[in-house]
C-alpha positions as a printed NumPy array, in Angstrom:
array([[-11.901,  13.701,  49.174],
       [-11.634,  13.446,  45.374],
       [ -8.582,  11.793,  43.875],
       [ -6.291,  14.32 ,  42.181],
       [ -5.772,  14.214,  38.416],
       [ -2.097,  13.585,  39.051],
       [ -2.873,  10.453,  41.084],
       [ -5.239,   9.177,  38.405],
       [ -2.6  ,   9.77 ,  35.736],
       [  0.   ,   7.89 ,  37.785],
       [ -2.306,   4.9  ,  38.266],
       [ -3.183,   4.858,  34.552],
       [  0.49 ,   5.081,  33.557],
       [  1.36 ,   2.204,  35.879],
       [ -1.366,   0.084,  34.33 ],
       [ -0.128,   0.864,  30.821],
       [  3.362,  -0.102,  31.877],
       [  2.2  ,  -3.68 ,  32.349],
       [  0.828,  -3.931,  28.801],
       [  4.065,  -4.756,  27.036],
       [  3.772,  -6.498,  23.702],
       [  4.861, -10.094,  23.669],
       [  5.408, -12.063,  20.513],
       [  2.489, -14.434,  20.199],
       [  3.014, -18.153,  20.537],
       [  3.163, -20.177,  17.352],
       [ -0.193, -21.688,  18.242],
       [ -1.862, -18.281,  18.576],
       [ -0.182, -16.952,  15.439],
       [ -1.411, -19.963,  13.468],
       [ -4.915, -19.55 ,  14.885],
       [ -5.047, -15.9  ,  13.81 ],
       [ -3.732, -16.809,  10.369],
       [ -6.388, -19.515,  10.034],
       [ -9.144, -17.05 ,  10.945],
       [ -7.795, -14.494,   8.472],
       [ -7.359, -17.107,   5.737],
       [-10.955, -18.227,   6.131],
       [-11.992, -14.565,   6.088],
       [-10.261, -13.796,   2.758],
       [-11.308, -17.132,   1.244],
       [-14.912, -16.072,   1.823],
       [-14.569, -13.036,  -0.482],
       [-14.848, -14.691,  -3.935],
       [-17.598, -16.997,  -2.66 ],
       [-19.541, -14.144,  -1.118],
       [-19.727, -16.184,   2.098],
       [-21.4  , -13.802,   4.536],
       [-21.609, -16.381,   7.359],
       [-17.832, -16.481,   7.851],
       [-17.596, -12.695,   8.096],
       [-20.559, -12.634,  10.463],
       [-18.823, -15.15 ,  12.704],
       [-15.262, -13.822,  12.637],
       [-15.87 , -10.043,  12.924],
       [-16.726,  -8.197,  16.124],
       [-19.985,  -6.26 ,  15.987],
       [-18.078,  -2.945,  15.882],
       [-15.31 ,  -4.051,  13.482],
       [-13.703,  -1.406,  11.241],
       [-12.285,  -2.382,   7.848],
       [-10.084,  -0.033,   5.793],
       [ -9.173,  -1.21 ,   2.3  ],
       [ -6.214,  -0.324,   0.078],
       [ -8.057,   2.723,  -1.305],
       [ -8.767,   4.175,   2.138],
       [-12.451,   3.217,   2.055],
       [-13.925,   2.534,   5.483],
       [-16.588,  -0.082,   6.162],
       [-18.207,  -1.376,   9.308],
       [-19.461,  -4.907,   9.839],
       [-23.005,  -4.495,   8.554],
       [-22.043,  -2.694,   5.345],
       [-19.03 ,  -4.93 ,   4.739],
       [-21.111,  -8.103,   4.968],
       [-23.831,  -6.625,   2.767],
       [-21.238,  -5.831,   0.076],
       [-20.09 ,  -9.452,  -0.222],
       [-21.221, -11.058,  -3.46 ],
       [-20.15 , -14.142,  -5.383],
       [-17.658, -13.175,  -8.085],
       [-19.367, -12.897, -11.493],
       [-18.542, -15.272, -14.32 ],
       [-15.12 , -14.539, -15.809],
       [-13.636, -13.353, -12.521],
       [-11.742, -15.48 , -10.023],
       [ -9.282, -14.851,  -7.248],
       [ -7.45 , -16.186,  -4.246],
       [ -5.304, -14.727,  -1.467],
       [ -2.334, -16.493,   0.084],
       [ -1.111, -15.239,   3.453],
       [  2.67 , -14.983,   3.706],
       [  5.253, -14.2  ,   6.408],
       [  2.84 , -13.735,   9.321],
       [  3.961, -12.105,  12.559],
       [  1.779, -11.805,  15.643],
       [  1.928, -10.033,  19.005],
       [ -0.291, -10.366,  22.027],
       [ -1.423,  -7.715,  24.522],
       [ -3.582,  -9.63 ,  26.989],
       [ -6.903, -10.239,  25.257],
       [ -5.824,  -8.215,  22.202],
       [ -3.551,  -9.436,  19.41 ],
       [ -2.052,  -7.99 ,  16.229],
       [ -1.348,  -9.939,  13.052],
       [  0.941,  -8.485,  10.395],
       [  0.885, -10.467,   7.161],
       [  1.419, -10.134,   3.434],
       [ -1.618, -10.9  ,   1.299],
       [ -0.515, -12.353,  -2.036],
       [ -3.519, -12.053,  -4.322],
       [ -3.93 , -13.819,  -7.646],
       [ -6.727, -12.588,  -9.889],
       [ -8.098, -13.929, -13.143],
       [-10.088, -11.503, -15.285],
       [-11.472, -13.295, -18.322],
       [ -8.268, -15.29 , -18.736],
       [ -5.846, -12.487, -17.9  ],
       [ -3.664, -13.189, -14.865],
       [ -3.029, -10.417, -12.343],
       [ -0.982, -10.448,  -9.118],
       [ -1.371,  -7.865,  -6.37 ],
       [  0.474,  -7.824,  -3.047],
       [ -0.768,  -6.135,   0.096],
       [  0.682,  -5.53 ,   3.536],
       [ -2.077,  -6.046,   6.099],
       [ -2.477,  -5.407,   9.804],
       [ -5.362,  -7.111,  11.609],
       [ -6.44 ,  -6.429,  15.181],
       [ -8.057,  -9.254,  17.149],
       [ -9.813,  -9.26 ,  20.504],
       [-10.832, -12.237,  22.59 ],
       [-14.571, -12.387,  23.203],
       [-16.286, -15.236,  25.065],
       [-13.195, -17.383,  24.65 ],
       [-12.856, -16.879,  20.89 ],
       [-10.582, -14.561,  18.876],
       [-12.461, -12.176,  16.595],
       [-11.265,  -9.573,  14.136],
       [-11.945,  -6.021,  15.345],
       [-10.028,  -4.186,  12.646],
       [ -8.306,  -4.767,   9.314],
       [ -6.26 ,  -2.355,   7.258],
       [ -4.216,  -3.119,   4.179],
       [ -2.088,  -1.185,   1.716],
       [ -0.9  ,  -2.13 ,  -1.748],
       [  2.778,  -2.964,  -2.027],
       [  4.242,  -1.195,  -5.1  ],
       [  5.76 ,  -3.832,  -7.368],
       [  7.432,  -3.708, -10.79 ],
       [  4.714,  -3.574, -13.482],
       [  5.   ,  -5.346, -16.838],
       [  7.363,  -3.55 , -19.197],
       [  5.782,  -1.721, -22.135],
       [  7.37 ,  -1.371, -25.546],
       [  7.079,   2.347, -26.265],
       [  8.618,   3.105, -29.639],
       [  9.921,   6.341, -31.076],
       [ 11.215,   7.82 , -27.838],
       [ 14.172,  10.201, -28.007],
       [ 15.403,   9.857, -24.447],
       [ 18.062,  12.533, -24.758],
       [ 15.331,  15.086, -25.404],
       [ 14.251,  14.847, -21.758],
       [ 17.723,  15.406, -20.295],
       [ 18.21 ,  18.548, -18.265],
       [ 17.771,  20.216, -14.893],
       [ 14.285,  20.503, -13.408],
       [ 13.825,  22.772, -10.38 ],
       [ 11.056,  23.138,  -7.782],
       [ 12.847,  25.365,  -5.234],
       [ 15.934,  27.627,  -5.23 ],
       [ 18.12 ,  24.858,  -3.804],
       [ 16.149,  21.837,  -5.001],
       [ 16.529,  20.414,  -8.478],
       [ 16.547,  17.064, -10.227],
       [ 19.019,  16.161, -12.939],
       [ 17.578,  13.998, -15.701],
       [ 20.016,  12.115, -17.911],
       [ 20.494,   8.976, -19.955],
       [ 22.815,   6.255, -18.689],
       [ 23.513,   3.151, -20.73 ],
       [ 20.404,   3.765, -22.781],
       [ 18.15 ,   4.251, -19.734],
       [ 16.453,   7.505, -18.778],
       [ 16.558,   8.429, -15.109],
       [ 17.219,  11.146, -12.583],
       [ 19.08 ,  12.037,  -9.403],
       [ 17.532,  14.342,  -6.816],
       [ 20.87 ,  15.603,  -5.509],
       [ 24.563,  15.159,  -6.243],
       [ 25.742,  11.867,  -4.818],
       [ 22.238,  10.398,  -4.596],
       [ 21.391,   7.177,  -6.457],
       [ 20.224,   7.203, -10.056],
       [ 16.527,   6.314, -10.315],
       [ 15.692,   4.708, -13.642],
       [ 12.422,   5.531, -15.374],
       [ 10.265,   2.986, -17.187],
       [  8.335,   4.292, -20.215],
       [  4.55 ,   4.127, -20.117],
       [  3.83 ,   6.282, -23.167],
       [  5.334,   9.287, -24.932],
       [  6.356,  11.747, -22.205],
       [  5.012,   9.466, -19.429],
       [  7.276,   7.306, -17.256],
       [  7.125,   5.421, -13.977],
       [  9.796,   5.549, -11.299],
       [ 11.561,   2.366, -10.251],
       [ 11.89 ,   3.364,  -6.594],
       [  9.677,   2.061,  -3.797],
       [  6.849,   4.523,  -4.468],
       [  6.494,   3.886,  -8.228],
       [  5.266,   7.411,  -8.94 ],
       [  4.381,   8.642, -12.413],
       [  6.747,  11.152, -14.048],
       [  5.138,  13.269, -16.76 ],
       [  7.09 ,  15.561, -19.06 ],
       [  4.992,  18.541, -20.183],
       [  5.573,  20.466, -23.402],
       [  5.1  ,  24.128, -24.286],
       [  3.196,  25.479, -27.286],
       [  6.244,  24.939, -29.482],
       [  6.43 ,  21.269, -28.498],
       [  9.544,  21.582, -26.332],
       [  9.738,  19.859, -22.943],
       [  9.296,  22.637, -20.392],
       [  8.274,  20.922, -17.17 ],
       [  8.48 ,  17.668, -15.235],
       [  5.528,  16.634, -13.106],
       [  5.91 ,  13.987, -10.423],
       [  2.44 ,  12.625,  -9.694],
       [  2.648,  11.286,  -6.147],
       [ -0.211,  10.161,  -3.887],
       [ -2.776,  11.876,  -6.139],
       [ -0.864,  15.169,  -6.044],
       [  1.47 ,  16.816,  -8.545],
       [  4.918,  18.206,  -7.791],
       [  5.906,  20.62 , -10.588],
       [  9.546,  21.033, -11.612],
       [ 10.38 ,  23.717, -14.185],
       [ 13.01 ,  22.863, -16.777],
       [ 16.135,  24.987, -16.747],
       [ 18.556,  23.308, -19.127],
       [ 18.502,  20.522, -21.667],
       [ 20.938,  18.543, -23.725],
       [ 22.116,  20.322, -26.861]])
């Protein structure tokens, strides 16, 4: 007599109930960090052997731009950095959890880059998935995202900040109020909400100082008057029509 779907579901649910996450031991956490550190250290050297050894055959890698690679293509893409380029990645604040023969490692990747003498720093939040195969931990998946950080300040001259002040609306009951406070341009999305300062990038172009660091672009009409605010977020534009302005 065939087993009912209900019985199968109950058995499966009971099995899942035993797979609670447990914080990994310090020894396992350090082992996963060491594997990951060797893995990122191999990038500037173009060391294919380390990636061949530490990745599972079906590993999936997703970079900060959303590009997906599998083991074969990822290893083939490794090349020694050209002259004038250098870089290193330091792993910070690692946390690890274990689910039987599977483990997760959450870690910040603090990257230092040198591009023909110019120093760049980029921070990523990464999540690596490891599985135990033949007694050894191997990376089955890696995904990282860029952490928005304050960019270098730019000296943009000739700005008349008060000229951007006003109300910008994108729905009947949704509007931003742009104003100048203590010589700083910024906006509030609703009464009582915090003031978000804007950092100038160029004339009519600013960057938010919140966690997302979106671009804010003031558009002008044919007469040269500011008529619209565009928030460029995640490669999309939110348009806010100007209603009022100072003066």
